C-alpha positions in Angstrom: -5.4 81.6 140.7 -5.1 81.8 136.9 -7.7 83.2 134.5 -9.2 79.7 133.7 -9.8 79.1 137.4 -11.5 82.5 137.7 -13.7 81.6 134.7 -14.6 78.3 136.4 -15.6 80.1 139.6 -17.7 82.6 137.6 -19.6 79.8 135.8 -20.2 78.0 139.1 -22.1 80.9 140.7 -25.7 81.7 139.7 -25.0 85.5 139.9 -22.1 85.4 137.5 -22.9 82.4 135.3 -24.0 84.4 132.3 -21.4 87.2 132.2 -19.8 87.2 128.8 -16.1 86.3 129.1 -13.5 86.8 126.4 -10.1 85.3 127.1 -7.2 87.4 125.8 -4.0 85.4 126.3 -0.4 85.0 125.0 -0.8 81.2 125.4 -2.1 79.4 122.3 -1.7 75.8 123.2 -4.7 73.8 122.0 -5.5 72.3 125.3 -5.7 75.7 127.0 -7.9 77.1 124.2 -10.1 74.1 124.4 -10.3 74.3 128.2 -11.3 78.0 128.1 -14.0 77.4 125.6 -15.3 74.3 127.5 -15.5 76.4 130.6 -17.8 78.8 128.8 -15.6 81.6 127.4 -17.3 83.2 124.4 -14.0 83.5 122.6 -10.3 82.7 123.2 -8.1 85.3 121.5 -4.3 85.3 121.1 -2.8 88.7 121.9 -0.2 88.6 119.2 -3.0 88.0 116.6 -5.6 90.4 117.9 -5.8 94.1 117.1 -7.7 96.7 119.1 -10.1 97.2 116.2 -10.8 93.4 115.8 -11.4 93.2 119.5 -13.9 96.1 119.5 -15.6 94.7 116.4 -16.6 91.5 118.3 -18.1 93.2 121.4 -21.6 93.7 120.0 -21.8 90.1 118.9 -20.4 88.7 122.2 -23.0 90.7 124.1 -25.8 89.1 122.1 -24.8 85.6 122.9 
């Protein structure tokens, strides 16, 4: 099972539907990004373009959504 399938299963269950999910991946194909966001990820970040500080800066905003 890949991460997108995990996200789909999380969104399908009442208990886990609203858990904030941030995808951090090495794959930056447009269709994968679009699918992740369509499934309900708050953000889809590419590992090679994401620093620890930029990741930590987004946490507060992601938890507000």
